[in-house]
N, C-alpha and C positions, 0 to 999 in steps of 0.2 A: 673538232666539231664545228658543223656549219650553221651557225646562229643565224644567218639570214635566210638559209633555207627553212630551219625549223619555224621562224616566225610566219614566213609564207604560208606552210603547211597548216599551222595552228590557226592561223587566219581562216584558211579553207575549212578546216574542220569544224571551225565554230559555226560558218556558213551551212556546212553539211548536216549539222545537228539541228537547225533549225533557228541558229540565234543570228543576231546583229552585231558582226563584231566591230562595228561602226559607232554603237551605242555607248555612252559616257562609260559605264563600268566594265568594259571589255576593249576600250581602246589602248591599255599596256599590255593586255594579257598576252598577247602572241610575244612582246618582248620580255616579259616576265617567265613566261614557260619555258624559252629559249635559254634565259639564265639559269632557272633552277635546273634544266637537263645537264647543263655544263657541270653543275656541282652535283647532282644525283648520278651520273654515269662516269665520273671522272676515272673509275678504275678500268673502264672500256680501253683506255689508252696505254695501259700498260700489262705488261706480261706479270706471271709469277715470279719470274727471275727480277724483273725490275723492282717488283715491291720488295724483293727480298733486300735488294740492294739499296733501296731507300730508308727501310726501317730496320736493316738488319745489325746494328751495332751491338757487339757481343762483348763480354768480358771473360777472360781467363779464369776457370775454375778448378777445384778438384772436388767433385762432389758427384754423386749418381742419385741424388734426391730428387724425386718428381717435383717439376715446378708446375703450378697449377694458377691460372688466371681465370677467376668466375664472374659470371653475371656481367659480361660486357654487353651493353644494350646497343644493337644497331637495326638497321632496316633496309630492305632491298626491293626489287622491282622481278617478279617471274617473267621469264622469256615467253610464256603463252598466251598472257593477257596483258603484259605491262602493269599488272596488278601488283599493289604495295603486300609486302611480306613486312608484318608490324609486330610490336611485342616481342622482337628476337632477342633470346637470352643466348648468348655463346660463351661457353666455357672451352679453354684449351689447356691442355698439358701435354709436358714433355720430359724425357730424360735426358739430362746434359750429358754430352760426350767432350768433355773437357772445356766448354764454353757456355754461358747464358747468354740470352739476349735480354735487354734493357726491358723491365717490365711495361713500360708504358708504351713500349714497340707493339706489344702482343694486341691490345686493341686497336692500334694504328692500322696494324696488317689486316684484321678483321672487318673493319671498316672500310679500308678501300678494295678487299676482296667482295664485298657487299656493294660496292657502287658499280656494279655490272648488271646488265639483263642476265638473268639465269636461273637456275633452280636451286633450291636449299642444299639439296645433296652435293652440288658443285660447288656451292661456298665452302662447306665443311673440306672438302677435299682440295680446293684452293688455298684455304687455311693452312691445312696441315702441309700442303706442299712448301708454302712459303715459309713456314716455321723450320721445315725440316732444312731447306736450303740455307737459310740465315744461320741455324744451329748447327748444322752438320750431323743432326740426331735424326735418326730413322725412326724413332721412338717417340711418334705423335699422335694426339687422341684430339678430337674435336667434336663437342656435343652441342646441337644446336635444338632449340625449341622456338616456334613461332606461330603467329596466325597469319593465315593468307586470305587478304580481301577477296581472292577470286572464289573462296569458298564460303566467306562470312558476309560479304556484301551483294553479292550474287549468284547464280545458280543454285545450289542447296540452302544456301544461306544459314550455314551451320554455324552461328556466332561466338560458340565456345569451344569448338575442336581448335586443337594445337596440332603441329606436325613436329615431329621428334626426328633428328637424324643422328648417326654417330658415324664420323670416318675415323678409320685407325690405320695406323701403321706400325711396322716392326712388332716390339714386346707387346704392345697393346693389342695385337690379333689373339693373345693369350686372353681366355675368359677371366682368369683370376685376375689379371691386370685392369680388365675393362670393370669390373664389378668394384675394385678398389677405387677407382676413378669416380664411378658413378656413387659411391658412399660420399667420396669428399664432396661432390658436385651437390648433393643433398644436404650438407651439414652447413 
């Protein structure tokens, strides 16, 4: 990421909105924003395969029990307005095919997939792809519920609305499996 260029653009943006970027409270803002962007958009530099390699530590098992990690808290930024997607709650489930991924890796995967400019629908697809690549299982499901500041803070200003998406692969394309997962999600 070109932090010097980001700093210059933020300086110009502050001027364009009618602010004085040289006043005391804003002197360090371009630098802070550039540093924040490096952190917030870290996932842009990695492909899904890269993320699977980074967080794909698995263990051999002899089970076909569904593994579910619920209530993963993340946030992201939509690619349309660069607006915050917040109060994001992600649940990930998969059926092992001879190996399981370390449980702490699932929230790490979700977080890294969220550190990109994108749509909520794409986040679910990316997480399911990374889990599939890491575990070798095609049976993956990702449920996401989130608030979007592009709807709550501007435009329609619908402060209580939430968006829910469900990305499914393999056996989770079967309605019965989805219903089973959703019941687990609610308990």
